[in-house]
N, C-alpha and C positions, 0 to 999 in steps of 0.2 A: 461477347465474352471471349477472353483469351483461352488458348488451349493450356490445360494443366497436365504436365508430364508425370510419369511415375516417380521421378526424382522429386518433383514439387510436392506430390502427395506424401512421399516418404518424409520429407522435411517437415511438413505440417504435422503429420502424426507423431514424429519424434519430438517436436517441440511441445505438443499438447501432452504427450505421455510424460516427458521430463517435468513439465510444469505440474502435472497432477501428482507425480511421485514426490517431487520436492515440496509441494504445498502440504501434502499429507505428513511428511516427516517434520516439517517446520511447525505445523499445527499441533502435532503431538508434543513436540518439545516445549512449545509455548504454553500449552495446557498444563503439562507436568511441572514446569518450572515456575509458572506464575499465574495459572488460572486464566490465561488470556486467549481470546480467539485470534485468528489471523488478522482480521480487520482491526480489532482493538490494538494489537501490536503495531500495525501500520499507522494508526491514528497517533498513538503515543510516540512512535519513532519520528513521524512527521513533525509533531509538535516539539519534540525534543531537539530537532534540528533547526527549528525556526529561531531566528535571533532573539525574539522576546518570548518564545515558548507558546505562542498563540497563533490561531488561524480562524478565519470565518468558516462556519459549518459548510457552506456551499463550496468553498475552495477545497476543504478537506474531502468532501464527497467526490468532487471532480478528480482530485489527486489520487485517491485510493480506488477510484472507479467503483463506487458503491452508491446505491440509491440514496437520495437525501433523507427519505423517511427511515430507511434502514440505518443510516448513519446517526440519525437522531436517537434511535433506540440504543445503539451501541454507546453513544456519548452519555446517555442516561445511566447505562450500566457502569461505565467508567466513573461517572460522577458519584454514583452511589457507593463506590469503593474508595472515594477520595482521591482518585488518580488524576482527575481533571476538574476544572470548574467551568461553568458556562455563564455568560452574561451578555446582555444586549451590546451590540457593536457600537463603539463610539463614532464610527464613520457612517453607519447606516442603521437607523433604528429598527428596520425590518430584519436585520441580520443578527445572528448569534455568534459570539466569539467563544472559542474553546481554548482553555489554557491548561497546560500540564502543571501539576502540582509537584512539590518535592517528593511526595509519596509515589507519584507517577514516574519521576526520574529515577527513584530508588528501585522501583520494580523493573524499569528498563535495564538498569545496571545489573540487576539480578539475572534476568533472562538472556541478556545479550551474549555472554560467553558461550552458552549452549547453542545459541542461534548461530554464532560464528563457527562453532564446531561442526554443526550440520552442514553449513555452507562449504566449509573447507574439506571435510572428510567425505561428504556424500555427493556434493555437486562439483566442486572444483578439482578434486584429487585426480580424476582421469584425464585432465587437460595437461598438455605439454606446455613448456615455457612459451609465453606469448599468445597462446590460444585464448586465454580469458579476455585479453584485450581485443582480439579479433571477434570473439563471440559478442562482447559488449558493443563493438562497433556495428556489427550486423543487426543484432537485436535492437540496438538504439535507433538505427535507421527505420526498422520496421515499426517500432513503437511510435516514433515521430510521425511517420506516414499515417498510422492508425489514429493518432491523436488529432491529426488535421481534420478528420471527419469522425469524431467519437460517437458512440452510441448515445442516445438521448440522455440517459442517466449520468453520463460522464461529460456531457457537453456543458458549456457555460450557460448559465441561466439568462434567458432573454429578459430584457428590461421593458416594462410597459412604457409606451410613449404617450406624452400628453396630447 
């Protein structure tokens, strides 16, 4: 195991505290503006960004780093509100595809301005010009490194071999 310096620990604790504070503020805004949880927002935003508005449940779970069973429950809640539909995948009969509805897109449009306000005013405002790009670069490298060996719930599903 490598030696961890005080600066390393300070960076770790700063990142976790910033993440916790930001998540709390975002969760409150999403709840107030649209009755959405953090995970539900990420599901809708991911689907909203997809070219056809759809994704397989396992891919969504891997992307939002959420357990497959937990994501199934969240998708059920979103479906009961008419924000997504679920159907068997045309590519793999064992998979389920989730698709954002027009109501889901409308809710995203409703909550997004407040979401951007939180990000701009709360998270990005203390940064100087160019620092957001540097922060994105550093955190992107860390994310990519961690994604190379994700936790089991975030890893790709192993296929059974014949």
